[in-house]
PDB file as gemmi writes it, atoms N, CA and C in Angstrom:
CRYST1    1.000    1.000    1.000  90.00  90.00  90.00 P 1                      
ATOM      1  N   MET A   1     -13.922 -17.935  16.672  1.00  0.00           N  
ATOM      2  CA  MET A   1     -14.475 -18.402  15.428  1.00  0.00           C  
ATOM      3  C   MET A   1     -13.851 -17.665  14.226  1.00  0.00           C  
ATOM      4  N   TYR A   2     -13.638 -16.341  14.377  1.00  0.00           N  
ATOM      5  CA  TYR A   2     -13.050 -15.584  13.270  1.00  0.00           C  
ATOM      6  C   TYR A   2     -11.666 -16.116  12.927  1.00  0.00           C  
ATOM      7  N   THR A   3     -10.893 -16.461  13.944  1.00  0.00           N  
ATOM      8  CA  THR A   3      -9.545 -16.986  13.676  1.00  0.00           C  
ATOM      9  C   THR A   3      -9.613 -18.267  12.858  1.00  0.00           C  
ATOM     10  N   GLN A   4     -10.623 -19.089  13.103  1.00  0.00           N  
ATOM     11  CA  GLN A   4     -10.776 -20.329  12.332  1.00  0.00           C  
ATOM     12  C   GLN A   4     -11.126 -20.029  10.874  1.00  0.00           C  
ATOM     13  N   ILE A   5     -12.015 -19.077  10.666  1.00  0.00           N  
ATOM     14  CA  ILE A   5     -12.396 -18.689   9.304  1.00  0.00           C  
ATOM     15  C   ILE A   5     -11.183 -18.141   8.562  1.00  0.00           C  
ATOM     16  N   LEU A   6     -10.436 -17.266   9.242  1.00  0.00           N  
ATOM     17  CA  LEU A   6      -9.237 -16.673   8.643  1.00  0.00           C  
ATOM     18  C   LEU A   6      -8.194 -17.746   8.340  1.00  0.00           C  
ATOM     19  N   ASP A   7      -8.023 -18.690   9.247  1.00  0.00           N  
ATOM     20  CA  ASP A   7      -7.057 -19.768   9.053  1.00  0.00           C  
ATOM     21  C   ASP A   7      -7.424 -20.631   7.842  1.00  0.00           C  
ATOM     22  N   VAL A   8      -8.686 -20.951   7.701  1.00  0.00           N  
ATOM     23  CA  VAL A   8      -9.141 -21.746   6.550  1.00  0.00           C  
ATOM     24  C   VAL A   8      -8.917 -20.969   5.259  1.00  0.00           C  
ATOM     25  N   ALA A   9      -9.253 -19.689   5.277  1.00  0.00           N  
ATOM     26  CA  ALA A   9      -9.068 -18.858   4.074  1.00  0.00           C  
ATOM     27  C   ALA A   9      -7.592 -18.780   3.682  1.00  0.00           C  
ATOM     28  N   LEU A  10      -6.719 -18.639   4.660  1.00  0.00           N  
ATOM     29  CA  LEU A  10      -5.279 -18.621   4.370  1.00  0.00           C  
ATOM     30  C   LEU A  10      -4.819 -19.966   3.803  1.00  0.00           C  
ATOM     31  N   GLY A  11      -5.353 -21.036   4.346  1.00  0.00           N  
ATOM     32  CA  GLY A  11      -4.963 -22.377   3.904  1.00  0.00           C  
ATOM     33  C   GLY A  11      -5.475 -22.752   2.531  1.00  0.00           C  
ATOM     34  N   GLU A  12      -6.570 -22.135   2.108  1.00  0.00           N  
ATOM     35  CA  GLU A  12      -7.165 -22.474   0.815  1.00  0.00           C  
ATOM     36  C   GLU A  12      -6.571 -21.708  -0.353  1.00  0.00           C  
ATOM     37  N   ARG A  13      -5.707 -20.760  -0.052  1.00  0.00           N  
ATOM     38  CA  ARG A  13      -5.086 -20.012  -1.148  1.00  0.00           C  
ATOM     39  C   ARG A  13      -4.131 -20.917  -1.914  1.00  0.00           C  
ATOM     40  N   PRO A  14      -4.072 -20.739  -3.217  1.00  0.00           N  
ATOM     41  CA  PRO A  14      -3.096 -21.526  -3.983  1.00  0.00           C  
ATOM     42  C   PRO A  14      -1.676 -21.114  -3.611  1.00  0.00           C  
ATOM     43  N   PRO A  15      -0.755 -22.059  -3.618  1.00  0.00           N  
ATOM     44  CA  PRO A  15       0.629 -21.707  -3.278  1.00  0.00           C  
ATOM     45  C   PRO A  15       1.218 -20.767  -4.322  1.00  0.00           C  
ATOM     46  N   ARG A  16       2.055 -19.860  -3.854  1.00  0.00           N  
ATOM     47  CA  ARG A  16       2.719 -18.904  -4.745  1.00  0.00           C  
ATOM     48  C   ARG A  16       4.042 -19.490  -5.195  1.00  0.00           C  
ATOM     49  N   GLU A  17       4.388 -19.234  -6.434  1.00  0.00           N  
ATOM     50  CA  GLU A  17       5.667 -19.702  -6.961  1.00  0.00           C  
ATOM     51  C   GLU A  17       6.816 -18.847  -6.455  1.00  0.00           C  
ATOM     52  N   THR A  18       6.542 -17.562  -6.224  1.00  0.00           N  
ATOM     53  CA  THR A  18       7.564 -16.655  -5.701  1.00  0.00           C  
ATOM     54  C   THR A  18       6.984 -15.906  -4.508  1.00  0.00           C  
ATOM     55  N   GLU A  19       7.875 -15.380  -3.677  1.00  0.00           N  
ATOM     56  CA  GLU A  19       7.406 -14.591  -2.541  1.00  0.00           C  
ATOM     57  C   GLU A  19       6.792 -13.290  -3.017  1.00  0.00           C  
ATOM     58  N   MET A  20       5.797 -12.831  -2.286  1.00  0.00           N  
ATOM     59  CA  MET A  20       5.124 -11.592  -2.628  1.00  0.00           C  
ATOM     60  C   MET A  20       6.046 -10.408  -2.311  1.00  0.00           C  
ATOM     61  N   ALA A  21       6.146  -9.485  -3.244  1.00  0.00           N  
ATOM     62  CA  ALA A  21       6.920  -8.262  -3.029  1.00  0.00           C  
ATOM     63  C   ALA A  21       6.114  -7.309  -2.149  1.00  0.00           C  
ATOM     64  N   THR A  22       6.805  -6.447  -1.444  1.00  0.00           N  
ATOM     65  CA  THR A  22       6.139  -5.510  -0.542  1.00  0.00           C  
ATOM     66  C   THR A  22       5.168  -4.601  -1.286  1.00  0.00           C  
ATOM     67  N   ASP A  23       5.557  -4.101  -2.457  1.00  0.00           N  
ATOM     68  CA  ASP A  23       4.640  -3.217  -3.197  1.00  0.00           C  
ATOM     69  C   ASP A  23       3.399  -3.970  -3.675  1.00  0.00           C  
ATOM     70  N   GLU A  24       3.552  -5.238  -3.994  1.00  0.00           N  
ATOM     71  CA  GLU A  24       2.409  -6.067  -4.386  1.00  0.00           C  
ATOM     72  C   GLU A  24       1.472  -6.273  -3.185  1.00  0.00           C  
ATOM     73  N   ALA A  25       2.053  -6.514  -2.014  1.00  0.00           N  
ATOM     74  CA  ALA A  25       1.259  -6.687  -0.798  1.00  0.00           C  
ATOM     75  C   ALA A  25       0.538  -5.390  -0.424  1.00  0.00           C  
ATOM     76  N   LEU A  26       1.226  -4.256  -0.573  1.00  0.00           N  
ATOM     77  CA  LEU A  26       0.594  -2.962  -0.310  1.00  0.00           C  
ATOM     78  C   LEU A  26      -0.587  -2.721  -1.247  1.00  0.00           C  
ATOM     79  N   SER A  27      -0.401  -3.058  -2.507  1.00  0.00           N  
ATOM     80  CA  SER A  27      -1.463  -2.886  -3.497  1.00  0.00           C  
ATOM     81  C   SER A  27      -2.670  -3.755  -3.157  1.00  0.00           C  
ATOM     82  N   ALA A  28      -2.415  -4.990  -2.753  1.00  0.00           N  
ATOM     83  CA  ALA A  28      -3.510  -5.891  -2.385  1.00  0.00           C  
ATOM     84  C   ALA A  28      -4.260  -5.357  -1.170  1.00  0.00           C  
ATOM     85  N   LEU A  29      -3.514  -4.842  -0.189  1.00  0.00           N  
ATOM     86  CA  LEU A  29      -4.152  -4.281   1.003  1.00  0.00           C  
ATOM     87  C   LEU A  29      -4.989  -3.064   0.639  1.00  0.00           C  
ATOM     88  N   LEU A  30      -4.469  -2.237  -0.228  1.00  0.00           N  
ATOM     89  CA  LEU A  30      -5.192  -1.051  -0.676  1.00  0.00           C  
ATOM     90  C   LEU A  30      -6.502  -1.449  -1.358  1.00  0.00           C  
ATOM     91  N   ASP A  31      -6.447  -2.438  -2.215  1.00  0.00           N  
ATOM     92  CA  ASP A  31      -7.666  -2.921  -2.880  1.00  0.00           C  
ATOM     93  C   ASP A  31      -8.696  -3.410  -1.861  1.00  0.00           C  
ATOM     94  N   CYS A  32      -8.223  -4.151  -0.874  1.00  0.00           N  
ATOM     95  CA  CYS A  32      -9.137  -4.688   0.140  1.00  0.00           C  
ATOM     96  C   CYS A  32      -9.744  -3.603   1.008  1.00  0.00           C  
ATOM     97  N   ARG A  33      -8.964  -2.590   1.322  1.00  0.00           N  
ATOM     98  CA  ARG A  33      -9.458  -1.506   2.177  1.00  0.00           C  
ATOM     99  C   ARG A  33     -10.608  -0.749   1.532  1.00  0.00           C  
ATOM    100  N   GLN A  34     -10.643  -0.714   0.226  1.00  0.00           N  
ATOM    101  CA  GLN A  34     -11.715  -0.001  -0.467  1.00  0.00           C  
ATOM    102  C   GLN A  34     -13.072  -0.674  -0.254  1.00  0.00           C  
ATOM    103  N   HIS A  35     -13.056  -1.935   0.168  1.00  0.00           N  
ATOM    104  CA  HIS A  35     -14.305  -2.676   0.360  1.00  0.00           C  
ATOM    105  C   HIS A  35     -14.719  -2.774   1.821  1.00  0.00           C  
ATOM    106  N   LEU A  36     -13.982  -2.119   2.709  1.00  0.00           N  
ATOM    107  CA  LEU A  36     -14.288  -2.212   4.134  1.00  0.00           C  
ATOM    108  C   LEU A  36     -15.263  -1.158   4.624  1.00  0.00           C  
ATOM    109  N   ASP A  37     -15.600  -0.182   3.802  1.00  0.00           N  
ATOM    110  CA  ASP A  37     -16.501   0.879   4.254  1.00  0.00           C  
ATOM    111  C   ASP A  37     -17.800   0.286   4.768  1.00  0.00           C  
ATOM    112  N   PRO A  38     -18.307   0.854   5.864  1.00  0.00           N  
ATOM    113  CA  PRO A  38     -19.584   0.368   6.386  1.00  0.00           C  
ATOM    114  C   PRO A  38     -20.697   0.568   5.365  1.00  0.00           C  
ATOM    115  N   ILE A  39     -21.564  -0.386   5.313  1.00  0.00           N  
ATOM    116  CA  ILE A  39     -22.698  -0.328   4.389  1.00  0.00           C  
ATOM    117  C   ILE A  39     -23.867   0.322   5.124  1.00  0.00           C  
ATOM    118  N   ALA A  40     -24.414   1.364   4.533  1.00  0.00           N  
ATOM    119  CA  ALA A  40     -25.560   2.035   5.143  1.00  0.00           C  
ATOM    120  C   ALA A  40     -26.714   1.047   5.268  1.00  0.00           C  
ATOM    121  N   SER A  41     -27.470   1.154   6.360  1.00  0.00           N  
ATOM    122  CA  SER A  41     -28.547   0.194   6.596  1.00  0.00           C  
ATOM    123  C   SER A  41     -29.566   0.191   5.466  1.00  0.00           C  
ATOM    124  N   SER A  42     -29.755   1.311   4.785  1.00  0.00           N  
ATOM    125  CA  SER A  42     -30.720   1.363   3.683  1.00  0.00           C  
ATOM    126  C   SER A  42     -30.194   0.659   2.437  1.00  0.00           C  
ATOM    127  N   GLN A  43     -28.870   0.418   2.376  1.00  0.00           N  
ATOM    128  CA  GLN A  43     -28.282  -0.227   1.206  1.00  0.00           C  
ATOM    129  C   GLN A  43     -27.993  -1.707   1.438  1.00  0.00           C  
ATOM    130  N   ARG A  44     -28.301  -2.209   2.599  1.00  0.00           N  
ATOM    131  CA  ARG A  44     -27.985  -3.590   2.934  1.00  0.00           C  
ATOM    132  C   ARG A  44     -28.951  -4.546   2.263  1.00  0.00           C  
ATOM    133  N   GLY A  45     -28.392  -5.505   1.548  1.00  0.00           N  
ATOM    134  CA  GLY A  45     -29.190  -6.567   0.978  1.00  0.00           C  
ATOM    135  C   GLY A  45     -29.250  -7.724   1.949  1.00  0.00           C  
ATOM    136  N   SER A  46     -29.828  -8.802   1.529  1.00  0.00           N  
ATOM    137  CA  SER A  46     -29.988  -9.952   2.408  1.00  0.00           C  
ATOM    138  C   SER A  46     -28.664 -10.635   2.728  1.00  0.00           C  
ATOM    139  N   ASP A  47     -27.651 -10.443   1.895  1.00  0.00           N  
ATOM    140  CA  ASP A  47     -26.371 -11.114   2.120  1.00  0.00           C  
ATOM    141  C   ASP A  47     -25.270 -10.159   2.561  1.00  0.00           C  
ATOM    142  N   TRP A  48     -25.617  -8.990   3.106  1.00  0.00           N  
ATOM    143  CA  TRP A  48     -24.611  -7.989   3.467  1.00  0.00           C  
ATOM    144  C   TRP A  48     -23.659  -8.495   4.534  1.00  0.00           C  
ATOM    145  N   SER A  49     -24.135  -9.298   5.485  1.00  0.00           N  
ATOM    146  CA  SER A  49     -23.239  -9.751   6.549  1.00  0.00           C  
ATOM    147  C   SER A  49     -22.196 -10.725   6.008  1.00  0.00           C  
ATOM    148  N   SER A  50     -22.572 -11.563   5.065  1.00  0.00           N  
ATOM    149  CA  SER A  50     -21.609 -12.474   4.435  1.00  0.00           C  
ATOM    150  C   SER A  50     -20.575 -11.691   3.642  1.00  0.00           C  
ATOM    151  N   ALA A  51     -21.023 -10.680   2.933  1.00  0.00           N  
ATOM    152  CA  ALA A  51     -20.107  -9.848   2.154  1.00  0.00           C  
ATOM    153  C   ALA A  51     -19.173  -9.081   3.070  1.00  0.00           C  
ATOM    154  N   ALA A  52     -19.684  -8.560   4.178  1.00  0.00           N  
ATOM    155  CA  ALA A  52     -18.847  -7.820   5.124  1.00  0.00           C  
ATOM    156  C   ALA A  52     -17.789  -8.738   5.731  1.00  0.00           C  
ATOM    157  N   LEU A  53     -18.173  -9.954   6.079  1.00  0.00           N  
ATOM    158  CA  LEU A  53     -17.211 -10.905   6.633  1.00  0.00           C  
ATOM    159  C   LEU A  53     -16.150 -11.268   5.600  1.00  0.00           C  
ATOM    160  N   ALA A  54     -16.572 -11.526   4.377  1.00  0.00           N  
ATOM    161  CA  ALA A  54     -15.621 -11.857   3.310  1.00  0.00           C  
ATOM    162  C   ALA A  54     -14.638 -10.712   3.079  1.00  0.00           C  
ATOM    163  N   ASN A  55     -15.130  -9.476   3.115  1.00  0.00           N  
ATOM    164  CA  ASN A  55     -14.261  -8.311   2.932  1.00  0.00           C  
ATOM    165  C   ASN A  55     -13.255  -8.185   4.069  1.00  0.00           C  
ATOM    166  N   GLN A  56     -13.692  -8.458   5.294  1.00  0.00           N  
ATOM    167  CA  GLN A  56     -12.781  -8.381   6.435  1.00  0.00           C  
ATOM    168  C   GLN A  56     -11.719  -9.476   6.363  1.00  0.00           C  
ATOM    169  N   VAL A  57     -12.116 -10.671   5.972  1.00  0.00           N  
ATOM    170  CA  VAL A  57     -11.153 -11.772   5.839  1.00  0.00           C  
ATOM    171  C   VAL A  57     -10.129 -11.441   4.760  1.00  0.00           C  
ATOM    172  N   ALA A  58     -10.592 -10.940   3.623  1.00  0.00           N  
ATOM    173  CA  ALA A  58      -9.673 -10.578   2.536  1.00  0.00           C  
ATOM    174  C   ALA A  58      -8.704  -9.488   3.002  1.00  0.00           C  
ATOM    175  N   HIS A  59      -9.212  -8.506   3.730  1.00  0.00           N  
ATOM    176  CA  HIS A  59      -8.362  -7.435   4.261  1.00  0.00           C  
ATOM    177  C   HIS A  59      -7.303  -7.999   5.195  1.00  0.00           C  
ATOM    178  N   ASP A  60      -7.717  -8.862   6.095  1.00  0.00           N  
ATOM    179  CA  ASP A  60      -6.775  -9.384   7.081  1.00  0.00           C  
ATOM    180  C   ASP A  60      -5.733 -10.296   6.443  1.00  0.00           C  
ATOM    181  N   ILE A  61      -6.108 -11.030   5.408  1.00  0.00           N  
ATOM    182  CA  ILE A  61      -5.128 -11.827   4.671  1.00  0.00           C  
ATOM    183  C   ILE A  61      -4.100 -10.900   4.021  1.00  0.00           C  
ATOM    184  N   ALA A  62      -4.569  -9.824   3.415  1.00  0.00           N  
ATOM    185  CA  ALA A  62      -3.652  -8.862   2.789  1.00  0.00           C  
ATOM    186  C   ALA A  62      -2.755  -8.209   3.835  1.00  0.00           C  
ATOM    187  N   LEU A  63      -3.293  -7.917   5.005  1.00  0.00           N  
ATOM    188  CA  LEU A  63      -2.503  -7.316   6.079  1.00  0.00           C  
ATOM    189  C   LEU A  63      -1.441  -8.303   6.579  1.00  0.00           C  
ATOM    190  N   ILE A  64      -1.809  -9.562   6.728  1.00  0.00           N  
ATOM    191  CA  ILE A  64      -0.855 -10.600   7.135  1.00  0.00           C  
ATOM    192  C   ILE A  64       0.245 -10.730   6.088  1.00  0.00           C  
ATOM    193  N   ASP A  65      -0.140 -10.740   4.816  1.00  0.00           N  
ATOM    194  CA  ASP A  65       0.861 -10.832   3.744  1.00  0.00           C  
ATOM    195  C   ASP A  65       1.854  -9.678   3.802  1.00  0.00           C  
ATOM    196  N   LEU A  66       1.348  -8.470   3.982  1.00  0.00           N  
ATOM    197  CA  LEU A  66       2.223  -7.307   4.057  1.00  0.00           C  
ATOM    198  C   LEU A  66       3.142  -7.402   5.272  1.00  0.00           C  
ATOM    199  N   ALA A  67       2.584  -7.786   6.400  1.00  0.00           N  
ATOM    200  CA  ALA A  67       3.395  -7.922   7.615  1.00  0.00           C  
ATOM    201  C   ALA A  67       4.520  -8.933   7.397  1.00  0.00           C  
ATOM    202  N   ARG A  68       4.206 -10.037   6.792  1.00  0.00           N  
ATOM    203  CA  ARG A  68       5.217 -11.065   6.534  1.00  0.00           C  
ATOM    204  C   ARG A  68       6.288 -10.561   5.562  1.00  0.00           C  
ATOM    205  N   CYS A  69       5.886  -9.741   4.601  1.00  0.00           N  
ATOM    206  CA  CYS A  69       6.844  -9.205   3.626  1.00  0.00           C  
ATOM    207  C   CYS A  69       7.940  -8.371   4.294  1.00  0.00           C  
ATOM    208  N   VAL A  70       7.584  -7.709   5.376  1.00  0.00           N  
ATOM    209  CA  VAL A  70       8.572  -6.865   6.045  1.00  0.00           C  
ATOM    210  C   VAL A  70       9.159  -7.539   7.285  1.00  0.00           C  
ATOM    211  N   GLY A  71       8.910  -8.831   7.437  1.00  0.00           N  
ATOM    212  CA  GLY A  71       9.548  -9.596   8.498  1.00  0.00           C  
ATOM    213  C   GLY A  71       8.825  -9.641   9.830  1.00  0.00           C  
ATOM    214  N   ILE A  72       7.553  -9.289   9.840  1.00  0.00           N  
ATOM    215  CA  ILE A  72       6.772  -9.369  11.075  1.00  0.00           C  
ATOM    216  C   ILE A  72       6.148 -10.758  11.146  1.00  0.00           C  
ATOM    217  N   ASP A  73       6.358 -11.434  12.261  1.00  0.00           N  
ATOM    218  CA  ASP A  73       5.793 -12.755  12.473  1.00  0.00           C  
ATOM    219  C   ASP A  73       4.295 -12.602  12.717  1.00  0.00           C  
ATOM    220  N   CYS A  74       3.498 -13.149  11.841  1.00  0.00           N  
ATOM    221  CA  CYS A  74       2.062 -12.908  11.902  1.00  0.00           C  
ATOM    222  C   CYS A  74       1.325 -14.101  11.323  1.00  0.00           C  
ATOM    223  N   ASP A  75       0.263 -14.522  12.009  1.00  0.00           N  
ATOM    224  CA  ASP A  75      -0.593 -15.575  11.472  1.00  0.00           C  
ATOM    225  C   ASP A  75      -2.022 -15.363  11.969  1.00  0.00           C  
ATOM    226  N   SER A  76      -2.902 -16.243  11.572  1.00  0.00           N  
ATOM    227  CA  SER A  76      -4.323 -16.074  11.869  1.00  0.00           C  
ATOM    228  C   SER A  76      -4.661 -16.249  13.346  1.00  0.00           C  
ATOM    229  N   THR A  77      -3.841 -16.978  14.094  1.00  0.00           N  
ATOM    230  CA  THR A  77      -4.181 -17.282  15.486  1.00  0.00           C  
ATOM    231  C   THR A  77      -4.216 -16.051  16.377  1.00  0.00           C  
ATOM    232  N   SER A  78      -3.610 -14.971  15.959  1.00  0.00           N  
ATOM    233  CA  SER A  78      -3.583 -13.757  16.782  1.00  0.00           C  
ATOM    234  C   SER A  78      -4.776 -12.835  16.517  1.00  0.00           C  
ATOM    235  N   PHE A  79      -5.710 -13.264  15.692  1.00  0.00           N  
ATOM    236  CA  PHE A  79      -6.843 -12.414  15.317  1.00  0.00           C  
ATOM    237  C   PHE A  79      -8.115 -12.723  16.105  1.00  0.00           C  
ATOM    238  N   ASP A  80      -7.967 -13.155  17.363  1.00  0.00           N  
ATOM    239  CA  ASP A  80      -9.162 -13.415  18.166  1.00  0.00           C  
ATOM    240  C   ASP A  80      -9.945 -12.125  18.439  1.00  0.00           C  
ATOM    241  N   GLN A  81      -9.250 -10.994  18.423  1.00  0.00           N  
ATOM    242  CA  GLN A  81      -9.885  -9.681  18.475  1.00  0.00           C  
ATOM    243  C   GLN A  81      -9.387  -8.917  17.246  1.00  0.00           C  
ATOM    244  N   PRO A  82     -10.041  -9.092  16.108  1.00  0.00           N  
ATOM    245  CA  PRO A  82      -9.520  -8.591  14.830  1.00  0.00           C  
ATOM    246  C   PRO A  82      -9.185  -7.106  14.811  1.00  0.00           C  
ATOM    247  N   LYS A  83     -10.050  -6.276  15.338  1.00  0.00           N  
ATOM    248  CA  LYS A  83      -9.805  -4.832  15.284  1.00  0.00           C  
ATOM    249  C   LYS A  83      -8.529  -4.480  16.051  1.00  0.00           C  
ATOM    250  N   ARG A  84      -8.380  -5.044  17.232  1.00  0.00           N  
ATOM    251  CA  ARG A  84      -7.193  -4.784  18.047  1.00  0.00           C  
ATOM    252  C   ARG A  84      -5.933  -5.298  17.344  1.00  0.00           C  
ATOM    253  N   ARG A  85      -6.012  -6.484  16.736  1.00  0.00           N  
ATOM    254  CA  ARG A  85      -4.842  -7.048  16.063  1.00  0.00           C  
ATOM    255  C   ARG A  85      -4.460  -6.222  14.836  1.00  0.00           C  
ATOM    256  N   ARG A  86      -5.449  -5.727  14.115  1.00  0.00           N  
ATOM    257  CA  ARG A  86      -5.148  -4.863  12.961  1.00  0.00           C  
ATOM    258  C   ARG A  86      -4.364  -3.633  13.395  1.00  0.00           C  
ATOM    259  N   ILE A  87      -4.781  -3.024  14.486  1.00  0.00           N  
ATOM    260  CA  ILE A  87      -4.095  -1.840  14.997  1.00  0.00           C  
ATOM    261  C   ILE A  87      -2.661  -2.182  15.384  1.00  0.00           C  
ATOM    262  N   GLN A  88      -2.484  -3.319  16.049  1.00  0.00           N  
ATOM    263  CA  GLN A  88      -1.142  -3.733  16.463  1.00  0.00           C  
ATOM    264  C   GLN A  88      -0.235  -3.940  15.245  1.00  0.00           C  
ATOM    265  N   ILE A  89      -0.742  -4.620  14.245  1.00  0.00           N  
ATOM    266  CA  ILE A  89       0.065  -4.879  13.049  1.00  0.00           C  
ATOM    267  C   ILE A  89       0.396  -3.572  12.342  1.00  0.00           C  
ATOM    268  N   GLU A  90      -0.579  -2.679  12.234  1.00  0.00           N  
ATOM    269  CA  GLU A  90      -0.316  -1.395  11.585  1.00  0.00           C  
ATOM    270  C   GLU A  90       0.746  -0.598  12.348  1.00  0.00           C  
ATOM    271  N   GLN A  91       0.735  -0.690  13.677  1.00  0.00           N  
ATOM    272  CA  GLN A  91       1.765  -0.015  14.469  1.00  0.00           C  
ATOM    273  C   GLN A  91       3.138  -0.645  14.212  1.00  0.00           C  
ATOM    274  N   GLN A  92       3.187  -1.969  14.122  1.00  0.00           N  
ATOM    275  CA  GLN A  92       4.448  -2.644  13.832  1.00  0.00           C  
ATOM    276  C   GLN A  92       4.947  -2.278  12.434  1.00  0.00           C  
ATOM    277  N   LEU A  93       4.028  -2.195  11.479  1.00  0.00           N  
ATOM    278  CA  LEU A  93       4.409  -1.791  10.131  1.00  0.00           C  
ATOM    279  C   LEU A  93       4.970  -0.375  10.138  1.00  0.00           C  
ATOM    280  N   PHE A  94       4.304   0.519  10.860  1.00  0.00           N  
ATOM    281  CA  PHE A  94       4.766   1.900  10.950  1.00  0.00           C  
ATOM    282  C   PHE A  94       6.178   1.960  11.525  1.00  0.00           C  
ATOM    283  N   SER A  95       6.437   1.141  12.555  1.00  0.00           N  
ATOM    284  CA  SER A  95       7.765   1.153  13.178  1.00  0.00           C  
ATOM    285  C   SER A  95       8.840   0.630  12.226  1.00  0.00           C  
ATOM    286  N   ARG A  96       8.423  -0.061  11.166  1.00  0.00           N  
ATOM    287  CA  ARG A  96       9.369  -0.559  10.158  1.00  0.00           C  
ATOM    288  C   ARG A  96       9.359   0.299   8.894  1.00  0.00           C  
ATOM    289  N   GLY A  97       8.718   1.451   8.980  1.00  0.00           N  
ATOM    290  CA  GLY A  97       8.746   2.391   7.871  1.00  0.00           C  
ATOM    291  C   GLY A  97       7.631   2.237   6.857  1.00  0.00           C  
ATOM    292  N   VAL A  98       6.655   1.399   7.141  1.00  0.00           N  
ATOM    293  CA  VAL A  98       5.520   1.226   6.227  1.00  0.00           C  
ATOM    294  C   VAL A  98       4.359   2.028   6.792  1.00  0.00           C  
ATOM    295  N   ARG A  99       4.073   3.135   6.122  1.00  0.00           N  
ATOM    296  CA  ARG A  99       3.006   4.029   6.584  1.00  0.00           C  
ATOM    297  C   ARG A  99       1.730   3.726   5.842  1.00  0.00           C  
ATOM    298  N   LEU A 100       0.689   3.438   6.591  1.00  0.00           N  
ATOM    299  CA  LEU A 100      -0.606   3.140   5.997  1.00  0.00           C  
ATOM    300  C   LEU A 100      -1.590   4.279   6.163  1.00  0.00           C  
ATOM    301  N   ASP A 101      -1.227   5.306   6.929  1.00  0.00           N  
ATOM    302  CA  ASP A 101      -2.178   6.372   7.237  1.00  0.00           C  
ATOM    303  C   ASP A 101      -2.623   7.162   6.012  1.00  0.00           C  
ATOM    304  N   GLY A 102      -1.828   7.270   4.978  1.00  0.00           N  
ATOM    305  CA  GLY A 102      -2.225   7.986   3.771  1.00  0.00           C  
ATOM    306  C   GLY A 102      -2.650   7.071   2.645  1.00  0.00           C  
ATOM    307  N   LEU A 103      -2.691   5.799   2.920  1.00  0.00           N  
ATOM    308  CA  LEU A 103      -2.973   4.808   1.889  1.00  0.00           C  
ATOM    309  C   LEU A 103      -4.346   5.003   1.261  1.00  0.00           C  
ATOM    310  N   ASP A 104      -5.357   5.228   2.083  1.00  0.00           N  
ATOM    311  CA  ASP A 104      -6.720   5.356   1.571  1.00  0.00           C  
ATOM    312  C   ASP A 104      -6.895   6.612   0.726  1.00  0.00           C  
ATOM    313  N   GLN A 105      -6.266   7.714   1.127  1.00  0.00           N  
ATOM    314  CA  GLN A 105      -6.379   8.948   0.358  1.00  0.00           C  
ATOM    315  C   GLN A 105      -5.716   8.799  -1.009  1.00  0.00           C  
ATOM    316  N   ARG A 106      -4.562   8.116  -1.055  1.00  0.00           N  
ATOM    317  CA  ARG A 106      -3.890   7.899  -2.337  1.00  0.00           C  
ATOM    318  C   ARG A 106      -4.759   7.044  -3.248  1.00  0.00           C  
ATOM    319  N   ALA A 107      -5.436   6.070  -2.681  1.00  0.00           N  
ATOM    320  CA  ALA A 107      -6.302   5.202  -3.483  1.00  0.00           C  
ATOM    321  C   ALA A 107      -7.456   5.999  -4.068  1.00  0.00           C  
ATOM    322  N   ASP A 108      -8.044   6.876  -3.255  1.00  0.00           N  
ATOM    323  CA  ASP A 108      -9.145   7.689  -3.744  1.00  0.00           C  
ATOM    324  C   ASP A 108      -8.702   8.578  -4.897  1.00  0.00           C  
ATOM    325  N   SER A 109      -7.554   9.220  -4.763  1.00  0.00           N  
ATOM    326  CA  SER A 109      -7.109  10.133  -5.813  1.00  0.00           C  
ATOM    327  C   SER A 109      -6.693   9.355  -7.057  1.00  0.00           C  
ATOM    328  N   THR A 110      -6.128   8.165  -6.883  1.00  0.00           N  
ATOM    329  CA  THR A 110      -5.752   7.349  -8.039  1.00  0.00           C  
ATOM    330  C   THR A 110      -6.974   6.868  -8.790  1.00  0.00           C  
ATOM    331  N   SER A 111      -7.992   6.423  -8.071  1.00  0.00           N  
ATOM    332  CA  SER A 111      -9.189   5.902  -8.735  1.00  0.00           C  
ATOM    333  C   SER A 111      -9.963   7.021  -9.432  1.00  0.00           C  
ATOM    334  N   LYS A 112      -9.865   8.262  -8.957  1.00  0.00           N  
ATOM    335  CA  LYS A 112     -10.563   9.371  -9.594  1.00  0.00           C  
ATOM    336  C   LYS A 112      -9.885   9.786 -10.903  1.00  0.00           C  
ATOM    337  N   HIS A 113      -8.597   9.474 -11.035  1.00  0.00           N  
ATOM    338  CA  HIS A 113      -7.859   9.872 -12.235  1.00  0.00           C  
ATOM    339  C   HIS A 113      -7.886   8.799 -13.327  1.00  0.00           C  
ATOM    340  N   ARG A 114      -8.574   7.721 -13.088  1.00  0.00           N  
ATOM    341  CA  ARG A 114      -8.630   6.638 -14.088  1.00  0.00           C  
ATOM    342  C   ARG A 114      -9.752   6.836 -15.071  1.00  0.00           C  
TER     343      ARG A 114                                                      
END                                                                             
């Protein structure tokens, strides 16, 4: 079911006039990662599950975009186990010189200096 949701979300995006640059894709992924933190049960509203799903879909779209930017063949059909697929893509990105392990820390320090 998740693959279908992800596929629809990818299909509903407006077409781009130019290909996405790698730094633009990295920035989009960084923005999405900031919204993936687990929500404490005391902070959950009535629509938290919808928001969590939307955040995961946005993250995975950004991850697919980044993977495609560096030449990794990637689409929504491989996300039947999203967590496992994310790890696989991140490993493929790492093997192509795209390191994501420090991405979250850089985002935190950048947002604190604004």
